[in-house]
FIKOLZA-1660 file (N, C-alpha, C; in steps of 0.1 Angstrom, whole numbers, plus 5000, padded with zeros to 4 digits):
% residues 246
   i   px   py   pz ch aa at
   1 3244 7613 0983  A  M  N
   1 3250 7621 0991  A  M CA
   1 3260 7631 0983  A  M  C
   2 3260 7643 0984  A  R  N
   2 3269 7652 0975  A  R CA
   2 3283 7649 0981  A  R  C
   3 3291 7651 0970  A  S  N
   3 3305 7652 0971  A  S CA
   3 3313 7665 0969  A  S  C
   4 3324 7667 0979  A  F  N
   4 3328 7679 0978  A  F CA
   4 3341 7678 0972  A  F  C
   5 3348 7666 0967  A  A  N
   5 3361 7662 0963  A  A CA
   5 3362 7674 0949  A  A  C
   6 3374 7682 0950  A  G  N
   6 3379 7689 0940  A  G CA
   6 3370 7703 0935  A  G  C
   7 3361 7705 0946  A  Q  N
   7 3353 7719 0946  A  Q CA
   7 3360 7728 0957  A  Q  C
   8 3359 7741 0953  A  T  N
   8 3366 7752 0961  A  T CA
   8 3354 7758 0969  A  T  C
   9 3356 7758 0981  A  W  N
   9 3347 7762 0991  A  W CA
   9 3353 7775 0999  A  W  C
  10 3346 7786 1001  A  W  N
  10 3349 7797 1008  A  W CA
  10 3343 7798 1022  A  W  C
  11 3350 7797 1032  A  L  N
  11 3346 7796 1045  A  L CA
  11 3349 7808 1052  A  L  C
  12 3338 7815 1056  A  V  N
  12 3339 7830 1062  A  V CA
  12 3336 7829 1077  A  V  C
  13 3347 7831 1085  A  G  N
  13 3346 7828 1100  A  G CA
  13 3350 7814 1103  A  G  C
  14 3363 7812 1097  A  A  N
  14 3368 7797 1098  A  A CA
  14 3380 7795 1108  A  A  C
  15 3385 7805 1114  A  S  N
  15 3396 7805 1123  A  S CA
  15 3394 7798 1136  A  S  C
  16 3383 7796 1139  A  E  N
  16 3381 7787 1153  A  E CA
  16 3366 7782 1152  A  E  C
  17 3365 7776 1164  A  G  N
  17 3351 7772 1167  A  G CA
  17 3344 7762 1156  A  G  C
  18 3330 7765 1154  A  L  N
  18 3324 7756 1144  A  L CA
  18 3330 7758 1129  A  L  C
  19 3335 7769 1126  A  G  N
  19 3340 7772 1114  A  G CA
  19 3352 7764 1112  A  G  C
  20 3362 7764 1120  A  L  N
  20 3373 7755 1120  A  L CA
  20 3370 7740 1119  A  L  C
  21 3363 7736 1127  A  A  N
  21 3358 7722 1128  A  A CA
  21 3351 7718 1114  A  A  C
  22 3344 7726 1109  A  L  N
  22 3336 7724 1096  A  L CA
  22 3348 7723 1085  A  L  C
  23 3358 7733 1086  A  A  N
  23 3370 7731 1076  A  A CA
  23 3377 7719 1075  A  A  C
  24 3378 7715 1086  A  Q  N
  24 3383 7701 1088  A  Q CA
  24 3376 7689 1083  A  Q  C
  25 3364 7689 1084  A  R  N
  25 3354 7680 1076  A  R CA
  25 3354 7680 1060  A  R  C
  26 3354 7694 1056  A  L  N
  26 3353 7698 1042  A  L CA
  26 3368 7692 1034  A  L  C
  27 3378 7696 1042  A  S  N
  27 3391 7693 1037  A  S CA
  27 3394 7679 1037  A  S  C
  28 3391 7669 1047  A  A  N
  28 3391 7658 1046  A  A CA
  28 3383 7651 1037  A  A  C
  29 3371 7658 1033  A  A  N
  29 3364 7653 1021  A  A CA
  29 3369 7655 1007  A  A  C
  30 3380 7663 1006  A  G  N
  30 3385 7666 0994  A  G CA
  30 3383 7679 0987  A  G  C
  31 3379 7689 0996  A  A  N
  31 3376 7703 0992  A  A CA
  31 3388 7711 0991  A  A  C
  32 3388 7721 0983  A  N  N
  32 3398 7731 0983  A  N CA
  32 3392 7742 0992  A  N  C
  33 3399 7747 1001  A  L  N
  33 3394 7756 1010  A  L CA
  33 3399 7770 1009  A  L  C
  34 3391 7779 1010  A  I  N
  34 3397 7794 1014  A  I CA
  34 3391 7798 1026  A  I  C
  35 3398 7801 1035  A  L  N
  35 3394 7806 1049  A  L CA
  35 3396 7820 1050  A  L  C
  36 3385 7824 1055  A  S  N
  36 3385 7840 1060  A  S CA
  36 3380 7843 1074  A  S  C
  37 3388 7853 1080  A  A  N
  37 3384 7859 1091  A  A CA
  37 3393 7872 1094  A  A  C
  38 3393 7877 1105  A  R  N
  38 3400 7890 1107  A  R CA
  38 3416 7888 1113  A  R  C
  39 3419 7874 1118  A  S  N
  39 3431 7873 1125  A  S CA
  39 3441 7865 1114  A  S  C
  40 3450 7871 1111  A  A  N
  40 3458 7864 1100  A  A CA
  40 3466 7854 1107  A  A  C
  41 3471 7856 1118  A  D  N
  41 3478 7844 1126  A  D CA
  41 3469 7831 1128  A  D  C
  42 3457 7834 1132  A  R  N
  42 3449 7822 1134  A  R CA
  42 3443 7817 1121  A  R  C
  43 3443 7824 1111  A  L  N
  43 3438 7817 1099  A  L CA
  43 3449 7810 1094  A  L  C
  44 3464 7815 1094  A  A  N
  44 3475 7809 1089  A  A CA
  44 3476 7795 1096  A  A  C
  45 3473 7793 1108  A  S  N
  45 3474 7781 1117  A  S CA
  45 3464 7772 1113  A  S  C
  46 3452 7777 1112  A  A  N
  46 3441 7770 1106  A  A CA
  46 3444 7762 1093  A  A  C
  47 3448 7770 1084  A  A  N
  47 3451 7765 1071  A  A CA
  47 3460 7754 1070  A  A  C
  48 3472 7758 1078  A  A  N
  48 3484 7748 1077  A  A CA
  48 3479 7735 1086  A  A  C
  49 3470 7734 1095  A  A  N
  49 3465 7721 1102  A  A CA
  49 3456 7715 1094  A  A  C
  50 3450 7718 1082  A  L  N
  50 3440 7710 1072  A  L CA
  50 3448 7701 1064  A  L  C
  51 3440 7688 1062  A  P  N
  51 3448 7676 1056  A  P CA
  51 3449 7681 1039  A  P  C
  52 3440 7688 1036  A  G  N
  52 3442 7691 1021  A  G CA
  52 3444 7706 1019  A  G  C
  53 3443 7709 1005  A  P  N
  53 3449 7724 1003  A  P CA
  53 3440 7734 1007  A  P  C
  54 3445 7745 1013  A  A  N
  54 3438 7755 1019  A  A CA
  54 3445 7769 1019  A  A  C
  55 3441 7781 1017  A  R  N
  55 3447 7792 1017  A  R CA
  55 3441 7803 1024  A  R  C
  56 3445 7812 1030  A  A  N
  56 3439 7822 1039  A  A CA
  56 3437 7836 1032  A  A  C
  57 3427 7841 1034  A  V  N
  57 3424 7855 1030  A  V CA
  57 3418 7862 1041  A  V  C
  58 3426 7871 1045  A  V  N
  58 3421 7878 1058  A  V CA
  58 3409 7888 1053  A  V  C
  59 3401 7889 1062  A  M  N
  59 3389 7898 1057  A  M CA
  59 3382 7901 1069  A  M  C
  60 3377 7915 1069  A  D  N
  60 3366 7920 1080  A  D CA
  60 3354 7924 1074  A  D  C
  61 3344 7915 1077  A  V  N
  61 3330 7914 1070  A  V CA
  61 3323 7929 1075  A  V  C
  62 3328 7934 1083  A  A  N
  62 3321 7949 1087  A  A CA
  62 3325 7959 1079  A  A  C
  63 3335 7956 1070  A  S  N
  63 3340 7966 1061  A  S CA
  63 3338 7963 1046  A  S  C
  64 3331 7972 1039  A  D  N
  64 3329 7971 1025  A  D CA
  64 3341 7968 1016  A  D  C
  65 3351 7976 1019  A  A  N
  65 3364 7976 1011  A  A CA
  65 3372 7961 1014  A  A  C
  66 3372 7960 1026  A  S  N
  66 3378 7947 1031  A  S CA
  66 3372 7935 1022  A  S  C
  67 3358 7935 1023  A  V  N
  67 3350 7923 1018  A  V CA
  67 3353 7923 1001  A  V  C
  68 3352 7936 0995  A  A  N
  68 3353 7936 0981  A  A CA
  68 3370 7930 0978  A  A  C
  69 3378 7935 0985  A  E  N
  69 3392 7931 0981  A  E CA
  69 3395 7916 0984  A  E  C
  70 3388 7911 0995  A  A  N
  70 3388 7896 0997  A  A CA
  70 3381 7887 0987  A  A  C
  71 3371 7894 0983  A  A  N
  71 3363 7885 0971  A  A CA
  71 3372 7886 0960  A  A  C
  72 3379 7897 0955  A  A  N
  72 3386 7896 0942  A  A CA
  72 3398 7886 0943  A  A  C
  73 3404 7883 0956  A  Q  N
  73 3413 7875 0958  A  Q CA
  73 3408 7860 0957  A  Q  C
  74 3396 7858 0962  A  V  N
  74 3391 7847 0963  A  V CA
  74 3387 7840 0949  A  V  C
  75 3381 7849 0940  A  G  N
  75 3377 7843 0928  A  G CA
  75 3366 7835 0926  A  G  C
  76 3365 7826 0916  A  R  N
  76 3355 7818 0914  A  R CA
  76 3354 7807 0926  A  R  C
  77 3342 7805 0930  A  I  N
  77 3342 7793 0939  A  I CA
  77 3329 7784 0937  A  I  C
  78 3328 7773 0943  A  D  N
  78 3317 7764 0942  A  D CA
  78 3307 7765 0952  A  D  C
  79 3313 7770 0966  A  G  N
  79 3304 7770 0977  A  G CA
  79 3310 7779 0988  A  G  C
  80 3300 7785 0995  A  L  N
  80 3302 7796 1004  A  L CA
  80 3296 7791 1018  A  L  C
  81 3302 7791 1028  A  V  N
  81 3296 7789 1043  A  V CA
  81 3298 7802 1051  A  V  C
  82 3289 7810 1053  A  F  N
  82 3291 7821 1062  A  F CA
  82 3289 7818 1076  A  F  C
  83 3299 7819 1083  A  L  N
  83 3297 7816 1098  A  L CA
  83 3302 7826 1107  A  L  C
  84 3307 7838 1103  A  A  N
  84 3315 7848 1110  A  A CA
  84 3301 7854 1120  A  A  C
  85 3306 7857 1131  A  A  N
  85 3297 7862 1142  A  A CA
  85 3303 7867 1153  A  A  C
  86 3298 7878 1158  A  V  N
  86 3304 7884 1172  A  V CA
  86 3291 7882 1181  A  V  C
  87 3293 7881 1195  A  Y  N
  87 3283 7877 1203  A  Y CA
  87 3287 7886 1219  A  Y  C
  88 3278 7892 1223  A  Q  N
  88 3279 7898 1238  A  Q CA
  88 3266 7894 1243  A  Q  C
  89 3264 7888 1254  A  P  N
  89 3252 7885 1262  A  P CA
  89 3248 7900 1267  A  P  C
  90 3235 7904 1264  A  M  N
  90 3231 7916 1267  A  M CA
  90 3216 7917 1269  A  M  C
  91 3212 7926 1279  A  R  N
  91 3196 7928 1283  A  R CA
  91 3196 7943 1279  A  R  C
  92 3183 7946 1277  A  A  N
  92 3181 7960 1273  A  A CA
  92 3186 7969 1283  A  A  C
  93 3185 7966 1297  A  Q  N
  93 3189 7975 1308  A  Q CA
  93 3203 7979 1307  A  Q  C
  94 3210 7970 1299  A  G  N
  94 3224 7974 1299  A  G CA
  94 3229 7976 1284  A  G  C
  95 3222 7982 1276  A  W  N
  95 3225 7983 1262  A  W CA
  95 3236 7991 1261  A  W  C
  96 3244 7983 1253  A  D  N
  96 3259 7988 1249  A  D CA
  96 3259 7991 1232  A  D  C
  97 3257 8005 1230  A  A  N
  97 3254 8007 1216  A  A CA
  97 3265 8002 1206  A  A  C
  98 3277 8005 1210  A  P  N
  98 3289 7998 1201  A  P CA
  98 3288 7982 1198  A  P  C
  99 3285 7977 1210  A  Q  N
  99 3285 7963 1207  A  Q CA
  99 3272 7956 1199  A  Q  C
 100 3260 7965 1201  A  V  N
 100 3248 7961 1193  A  V CA
 100 3250 7962 1181  A  V  C
 101 3257 7974 1177  A  T  N
 101 3259 7977 1164  A  T CA
 101 3269 7966 1156  A  T  C
 102 3279 7962 1165  A  A  N
 102 3289 7954 1161  A  A CA
 102 3282 7940 1156  A  A  C
 103 3274 7936 1166  A  M  N
 103 3266 7922 1163  A  M CA
 103 3257 7924 1153  A  M  C
 104 3251 7935 1148  A  C  N
 104 3243 7935 1137  A  C CA
 104 3251 7937 1125  A  C  C
 105 3261 7945 1126  A  D  N
 105 3270 7949 1113  A  D CA
 105 3277 7936 1110  A  D  C
 106 3282 7927 1119  A  V  N
 106 3291 7914 1114  A  V CA
 106 3281 7903 1111  A  V  C
 107 3273 7902 1119  A  N  N
 107 3263 7889 1119  A  N CA
 107 3254 7890 1106  A  N  C
 108 3247 7900 1105  A  F  N
 108 3238 7900 1096  A  F CA
 108 3242 7908 1084  A  F  C
 109 3244 7922 1084  A  T  N
 109 3251 7930 1074  A  T CA
 109 3262 7926 1066  A  T  C
 110 3273 7920 1076  A  G  N
 110 3285 7912 1072  A  G CA
 110 3282 7903 1061  A  G  C
 111 3272 7895 1065  A  C  N
 111 3265 7884 1057  A  C CA
 111 3263 7888 1043  A  C  C
 112 3253 7899 1043  A  A  N
 112 3247 7905 1030  A  A CA
 112 3259 7912 1023  A  A  C
 113 3270 7915 1029  A  R  N
 113 3280 7921 1020  A  R CA
 113 3289 7909 1012  A  R  C
 114 3290 7900 1020  A  V  N
 114 3298 7887 1014  A  V CA
 114 3288 7882 1001  A  V  C
 115 3275 7881 1006  A  L  N
 115 3268 7877 0995  A  L CA
 115 3266 7885 0984  A  L  C
 116 3268 7895 0985  A  G  N
 116 3268 7906 0974  A  G CA
 116 3276 7904 0964  A  G  C
 117 3289 7897 0967  A  H  N
 117 3300 7893 0958  A  H CA
 117 3300 7879 0955  A  H  C
 118 3288 7872 0959  A  V  N
 118 3290 7857 0957  A  V CA
 118 3277 7854 0947  A  V  C
 119 3266 7858 0952  A  V  N
 119 3253 7855 0946  A  V CA
 119 3249 7857 0930  A  V  C
 120 3257 7871 0926  A  P  N
 120 3254 7873 0913  A  P CA
 120 3262 7863 0904  A  P  C
 121 3276 7860 0907  A  A  N
 121 3283 7852 0900  A  A CA
 121 3276 7837 0898  A  A  C
 122 3272 7832 0908  A  M  N
 122 3264 7820 0910  A  M CA
 122 3252 7820 0901  A  M  C
 123 3245 7831 0904  A  V  N
 123 3232 7833 0896  A  V CA
 123 3236 7831 0880  A  V  C
 124 3245 7840 0877  A  A  N
 124 3251 7839 0862  A  A CA
 124 3254 7827 0855  A  A  C
 125 3259 7820 0864  A  R  N
 125 3263 7806 0857  A  R CA
 125 3255 7794 0862  A  R  C
 126 3241 7798 0869  A  D  N
 126 3234 7789 0874  A  D CA
 126 3241 7777 0881  A  D  C
 127 3250 7780 0889  A  A  N
 127 3256 7768 0896  A  A CA
 127 3260 7775 0911  A  A  C
 128 3261 7767 0921  A  G  N
 128 3267 7769 0934  A  G CA
 128 3261 7765 0945  A  G  C
 129 3264 7768 0956  A  H  N
 129 3260 7763 0969  A  H CA
 129 3263 7773 0979  A  H  C
 130 3252 7779 0984  A  I  N
 130 3255 7788 0999  A  I CA
 130 3249 7781 1009  A  I  C
 131 3256 7783 1019  A  V  N
 131 3251 7779 1033  A  V CA
 131 3254 7789 1045  A  V  C
 132 3242 7792 1050  A  L  N
 132 3242 7804 1059  A  L CA
 132 3241 7798 1074  A  L  C
 133 3245 7804 1085  A  T  N
 133 3244 7799 1098  A  T CA
 133 3234 7809 1105  A  T  C
 134 3222 7803 1109  A  G  N
 134 3214 7813 1118  A  G CA
 134 3218 7807 1134  A  G  C
 135 3206 7806 1141  A  S  N
 135 3206 7803 1154  A  S CA
 135 3192 7799 1162  A  S  C
 136 3193 7790 1169  A  L  N
 136 3180 7787 1177  A  L CA
 136 3175 7799 1182  A  L  C
 137 3183 7807 1185  A  S  N
 137 3178 7821 1193  A  S CA
 137 3173 7831 1182  A  S  C
 138 3174 7828 1170  A  G  N
 138 3168 7838 1161  A  G CA
 138 3154 7835 1158  A  G  C
 139 3147 7824 1164  A  F  N
 139 3133 7819 1160  A  F CA
 139 3125 7830 1167  A  F  C
 140 3125 7834 1179  A  R  N
 140 3118 7845 1186  A  R CA
 140 3127 7853 1197  A  R  C
 141 3120 7864 1200  A  G  N
 141 3127 7873 1210  A  G CA
 141 3129 7866 1223  A  G  C
 142 3141 7867 1229  A  L  N
 142 3149 7860 1240  A  L CA
 142 3154 7872 1249  A  L  C
 143 3152 7869 1263  A  P  N
 143 3159 7878 1273  A  P CA
 143 3173 7876 1270  A  P  C
 144 3179 7887 1272  A  G  N
 144 3195 7889 1273  A  G CA
 144 3202 7886 1259  A  G  C
 145 3194 7888 1248  A  A  N
 145 3198 7884 1236  A  A CA
 145 3198 7897 1228  A  A  C
 146 3198 7910 1233  A  I  N
 146 3198 7921 1224  A  I CA
 146 3209 7922 1214  A  I  C
 147 3207 7923 1200  A  G  N
 147 3216 7924 1190  A  G CA
 147 3218 7911 1186  A  G  C
 148 3222 7900 1193  A  Y  N
 148 3225 7889 1187  A  Y CA
 148 3214 7880 1181  A  Y  C
 149 3203 7880 1189  A  A  N
 149 3191 7872 1183  A  A CA
 149 3183 7880 1171  A  A  C
 150 3183 7891 1171  A  A  N
 150 3179 7898 1160  A  A CA
 150 3189 7898 1146  A  A  C
 151 3199 7898 1149  A  S  N
 151 3210 7897 1136  A  S CA
 151 3209 7883 1132  A  S  C
 152 3208 7873 1139  A  K  N
 152 3206 7859 1135  A  K CA
 152 3194 7856 1128  A  K  C
 153 3181 7863 1135  A  A  N
 153 3169 7862 1128  A  A CA
 153 3169 7869 1114  A  A  C
 154 3175 7879 1113  A  G  N
 154 3178 7887 1098  A  G CA
 154 3185 7876 1088  A  G  C
 155 3196 7867 1094  A  V  N
 155 3200 7858 1084  A  V CA
 155 3193 7848 1082  A  V  C
 156 3185 7841 1092  A  M  N
 156 3176 7832 1088  A  M CA
 156 3165 7836 1077  A  M  C
 157 3158 7849 1077  A  V  N
 157 3150 7853 1067  A  V CA
 157 3157 7856 1054  A  V  C
 158 3169 7861 1055  A  L  N
 158 3176 7863 1042  A  L CA
 158 3179 7852 1036  A  L  C
 159 3182 7839 1042  A  A  N
 159 3183 7825 1036  A  A CA
 159 3170 7821 1031  A  A  C
 160 3157 7825 1038  A  E  N
 160 3146 7820 1033  A  E CA
 160 3142 7828 1019  A  E  C
 161 3145 7839 1021  A  S  N
 161 3142 7847 1007  A  S CA
 161 3152 7842 0996  A  S  C
 162 3164 7840 0997  A  L  N
 162 3173 7833 0988  A  L CA
 162 3168 7821 0983  A  L  C
 163 3165 7811 0993  A  Y  N
 163 3158 7800 0989  A  Y CA
 163 3146 7800 0980  A  Y  C
 164 3137 7810 0984  A  A  N
 164 3124 7812 0976  A  A CA
 164 3128 7815 0963  A  A  C
 165 3138 7823 0961  A  D  N
 165 3139 7827 0947  A  D CA
 165 3148 7818 0937  A  D  C
 166 3158 7810 0945  A  L  N
 166 3167 7801 0937  A  L CA
 166 3163 7785 0939  A  L  C
 167 3154 7783 0946  A  R  N
 167 3151 7767 0949  A  R CA
 167 3150 7763 0935  A  R  C
 168 3144 7766 0925  A  Q  N
 168 3144 7758 0911  A  Q CA
 168 3154 7760 0901  A  Q  C
 169 3166 7766 0907  A  S  N
 169 3177 7769 0897  A  S CA
 169 3188 7760 0902  A  S  C
 170 3201 7762 0897  A  G  N
 170 3212 7755 0898  A  G CA
 170 3219 7760 0912  A  G  C
 171 3215 7769 0918  A  V  N
 171 3222 7774 0930  A  V CA
 171 3215 7768 0943  A  V  C
 172 3222 7761 0951  A  R  N
 172 3214 7753 0964  A  R CA
 172 3217 7764 0972  A  R  C
 173 3207 7765 0981  A  V  N
 173 3207 7775 0995  A  V CA
 173 3205 7766 1005  A  V  C
 174 3211 7766 1017  A  Q  N
 174 3206 7760 1029  A  Q CA
 174 3210 7768 1041  A  Q  C
 175 3203 7767 1053  A  V  N
 175 3206 7774 1064  A  V CA
 175 3205 7763 1077  A  V  C
 176 3215 7764 1085  A  A  N
 176 3216 7756 1098  A  A CA
 176 3215 7766 1109  A  A  C
 177 3207 7762 1118  A  N  N
 177 3205 7770 1132  A  N CA
 177 3209 7762 1144  A  N  C
 178 3222 7763 1147  A  P  N
 178 3226 7756 1159  A  P CA
 178 3221 7762 1172  A  P  C
 179 3222 7752 1181  A  G  N
 179 3220 7758 1197  A  G CA
 179 3233 7763 1203  A  G  C
 180 3235 7759 1214  A  F  N
 180 3247 7764 1221  A  F CA
 180 3259 7755 1215  A  F  C
 181 3270 7761 1213  A  I  N
 181 3281 7754 1210  A  I CA
 181 3294 7760 1218  A  I  C
 182 3302 7751 1224  A  R  N
 182 3312 7753 1235  A  R CA
 182 3323 7760 1228  A  R  C
 183 3322 7774 1230  A  T  N
 183 3334 7785 1221  A  T CA
 183 3337 7793 1232  A  T  C
 184 3347 7801 1228  A  R  N
 184 3351 7814 1236  A  R CA
 184 3339 7824 1240  A  R  C
 185 3330 7824 1229  A  L  N
 185 3319 7832 1229  A  L CA
 185 3309 7827 1240  A  L  C
 186 3305 7814 1238  A  T  N
 186 3294 7812 1249  A  T CA
 186 3301 7809 1263  A  T  C
 187 3315 7810 1265  A  A  N
 187 3320 7810 1277  A  A CA
 187 3316 7822 1284  A  A  C
 188 3312 7832 1280  A  M  N
 188 3307 7846 1284  A  M CA
 188 3294 7844 1293  A  M  C
 189 3286 7834 1288  A  N  N
 189 3274 7832 1293  A  N CA
 189 3275 7827 1309  A  N  C
 190 3266 7833 1317  A  D  N
 190 3265 7831 1330  A  D CA
 190 3251 7821 1335  A  D  C
 191 3248 7815 1325  A  F  N
 191 3234 7807 1328  A  F CA
 191 3235 7794 1321  A  F  C
 192 3227 7786 1325  A  A  N
 192 3228 7770 1321  A  A CA
 192 3225 7771 1307  A  A  C
 193 3232 7763 1298  A  M  N
 193 3233 7759 1283  A  M CA
 193 3229 7746 1278  A  M  C
 194 3215 7742 1283  A  P  N
 194 3211 7729 1277  A  P CA
 194 3216 7725 1264  A  P  C
 195 3220 7711 1264  A  F  N
 195 3222 7705 1252  A  F CA
 195 3236 7712 1244  A  F  C
 196 3245 7717 1252  A  I  N
 196 3256 7724 1248  A  I CA
 196 3263 7713 1239  A  I  C
 197 3270 7717 1227  A  Q  N
 197 3276 7707 1218  A  Q CA
 197 3291 7712 1217  A  Q  C
 198 3301 7703 1214  A  T  N
 198 3313 7707 1211  A  T CA
 198 3314 7712 1197  A  T  C
 199 3322 7721 1191  A  P  N
 199 3324 7724 1177  A  P CA
 199 3323 7713 1169  A  P  C
 200 3331 7702 1173  A  E  N
 200 3334 7691 1164  A  E CA
 200 3318 7684 1162  A  E  C
 201 3310 7683 1172  A  A  N
 201 3298 7676 1171  A  A CA
 201 3290 7685 1164  A  A  C
 202 3288 7697 1162  A  A  N
 202 3281 7705 1156  A  A CA
 202 3284 7706 1141  A  A  C
 203 3298 7705 1140  A  A  N
 203 3303 7703 1126  A  A CA
 203 3299 7692 1119  A  A  C
 204 3298 7681 1126  A  D  N
 204 3292 7668 1120  A  D CA
 204 3281 7670 1115  A  D  C
 205 3270 7675 1124  A  L  N
 205 3256 7678 1118  A  L CA
 205 3254 7687 1107  A  L  C
 206 3261 7699 1106  A  L  N
 206 3264 7709 1096  A  L CA
 206 3266 7701 1083  A  L  C
 207 3278 7693 1085  A  F  N
 207 3284 7686 1074  A  F CA
 207 3275 7677 1067  A  F  C
 208 3268 7669 1075  A  R  N
 208 3256 7660 1070  A  R CA
 208 3246 7667 1064  A  R  C
 209 3242 7678 1068  A  H  N
 209 3231 7687 1062  A  H CA
 209 3235 7691 1049  A  H  C
 210 3249 7696 1048  A  M  N
 210 3254 7699 1034  A  M CA
 210 3254 7687 1025  A  M  C
 211 3259 7675 1029  A  Q  N
 211 3258 7663 1020  A  Q CA
 211 3246 7659 1016  A  Q  C
 212 3236 7660 1024  A  K  N
 212 3223 7654 1024  A  K CA
 212 3212 7663 1015  A  K  C
 213 3214 7675 1017  A  G  N
 213 3204 7685 1010  A  G CA
 213 3193 7688 1019  A  G  C
 214 3184 7694 1014  A  G  N
 214 3172 7700 1023  A  G CA
 214 3176 7715 1027  A  G  C
 215 3167 7721 1027  A  F  N
 215 3168 7737 1030  A  F CA
 215 3174 7739 1045  A  F  C
 216 3165 7736 1055  A  K  N
 216 3167 7740 1068  A  K CA
 216 3169 7728 1077  A  K  C
 217 3178 7730 1086  A  R  N
 217 3182 7722 1097  A  R CA
 217 3185 7729 1110  A  R  C
 218 3178 7726 1122  A  S  N
 218 3180 7732 1134  A  S CA
 218 3184 7721 1145  A  S  C
 219 3195 7723 1152  A  F  N
 219 3199 7713 1162  A  F CA
 219 3205 7720 1173  A  F  C
 220 3208 7711 1183  A  P  N
 220 3203 7698 1186  A  P CA
 220 3189 7695 1184  A  P  C
 221 3183 7687 1180  A  R  N
 221 3168 7684 1176  A  R CA
 221 3159 7685 1187  A  R  C
 222 3162 7679 1199  A  P  N
 222 3152 7681 1210  A  P CA
 222 3151 7695 1214  A  P  C
 223 3161 7701 1216  A  F  N
 223 3163 7716 1220  A  F CA
 223 3156 7724 1211  A  F  C
 224 3157 7722 1198  A  S  N
 224 3152 7729 1186  A  S CA
 224 3137 7730 1187  A  S  C
 225 3130 7719 1192  A  W  N
 225 3115 7721 1195  A  W CA
 225 3110 7730 1202  A  W  C
 226 3118 7733 1212  A  L  N
 226 3113 7743 1221  A  L CA
 226 3112 7758 1212  A  L  C
 227 3122 7759 1204  A  F  N
 227 3121 7775 1198  A  F CA
 227 3114 7775 1186  A  F  C
 228 3113 7762 1179  A  R  N
 228 3105 7763 1166  A  R CA
 228 3090 7761 1170  A  R  C
 229 3086 7754 1182  A  G  N
 229 3072 7752 1187  A  G CA
 229 3068 7767 1191  A  G  C
 230 3078 7772 1198  A  G  N
 230 3075 7786 1203  A  G CA
 230 3070 7797 1196  A  G  C
 231 3072 7794 1182  A  Q  N
 231 3067 7803 1173  A  Q CA
 231 3052 7804 1172  A  Q  C
 232 3047 7792 1178  A  F  N
 232 3031 7791 1176  A  F CA
 232 3025 7795 1190  A  F  C
 233 3032 7797 1199  A  L  N
 233 3026 7801 1213  A  L CA
 233 3023 7815 1215  A  L  C
 234 3011 7818 1219  A  P  N
 234 3007 7832 1221  A  P CA
 234 3019 7840 1230  A  P  C
 235 3018 7851 1228  A  D  N
 235 3028 7861 1235  A  D CA
 235 3026 7859 1250  A  D  C
 236 3016 7858 1256  A  A  N
 236 3015 7857 1270  A  A CA
 236 3021 7843 1276  A  A  C
 237 3019 7833 1268  A  L  N
 237 3024 7819 1273  A  L CA
 237 3040 7819 1271  A  L  C
 238 3046 7825 1260  A  W  N
 238 3059 7826 1255  A  W CA
 238 3067 7832 1265  A  W  C
 239 3063 7844 1267  A  Y  N
 239 3071 7853 1276  A  Y CA
 239 3069 7849 1291  A  Y  C
 240 3059 7842 1295  A  R  N
 240 3058 7836 1309  A  R CA
 240 3068 7826 1311  A  R  C
 241 3074 7821 1300  A  M  N
 241 3085 7812 1302  A  M CA
 241 3099 7821 1308  A  M  C
 242 3099 7831 1304  A  F  N
 242 3111 7840 1308  A  F CA
 242 3108 7852 1317  A  F  C
 243 3106 7850 1329  A  P  N
 243 3103 7861 1338  A  P CA
 243 3113 7870 1339  A  P  C
 244 3110 7883 1339  A  P  N
 244 3120 7895 1338  A  P CA
 244 3128 7895 1352  A  P  C
 245 3142 7897 1351  A  K  N
 245 3149 7898 1364  A  K CA
 245 3147 7913 1369  A  K  C
 246 3147 7913 1383  A  R  N
 246 3146 7927 1391  A  R CA
 246 3158 7930 1393  A  R  C
% end
């Protein structure tokens, strides 16, 4: 089991939800944390509530300048967890261009922006640990998921490419693909959310994944079988499961 004691970890998207719950796990395990998000107030409260050392670095992952400035403040790190995401349930019939752009720019391009300041340094010293968060919704196209599912699919493939390149190096790469987590984002959904988890329960699974190693973990496991198995279904069968709304 990997130990995090004394390591410096940068958590991006750590002011609430899964990010904050994971920060609590890592802090209790002895890690020194740097928390980033857009809200200075929520970050300050989150850092103050942790049992171990933590500092807040405000950052907007949708801004090149903001990411560059934050990365300079953060400095050398042992690990990165990218959890930042925005979400708006949306069907193609109600396409909202600014919202779609924001989901793509924060969830996927924002991840790439941050990695651009982290990966080269880890590769140069042949040491580090990168954890990205995808989603069960990223395995295959779903109704009502314009923008979000595509952006998470991009993160998942980005993680796979990083792993393909770095798997025999000193830089560890992992991806976690959670299902529904009870947050202010999923509170916008007006449909049933099977196997929905609390942020604390999801953080426990993510933390164990980081401890034990292995590249990919999708959870909750029974729910993940639908999405992972759906990749092998013919289009006619997959889309028959999601009849269009009139």
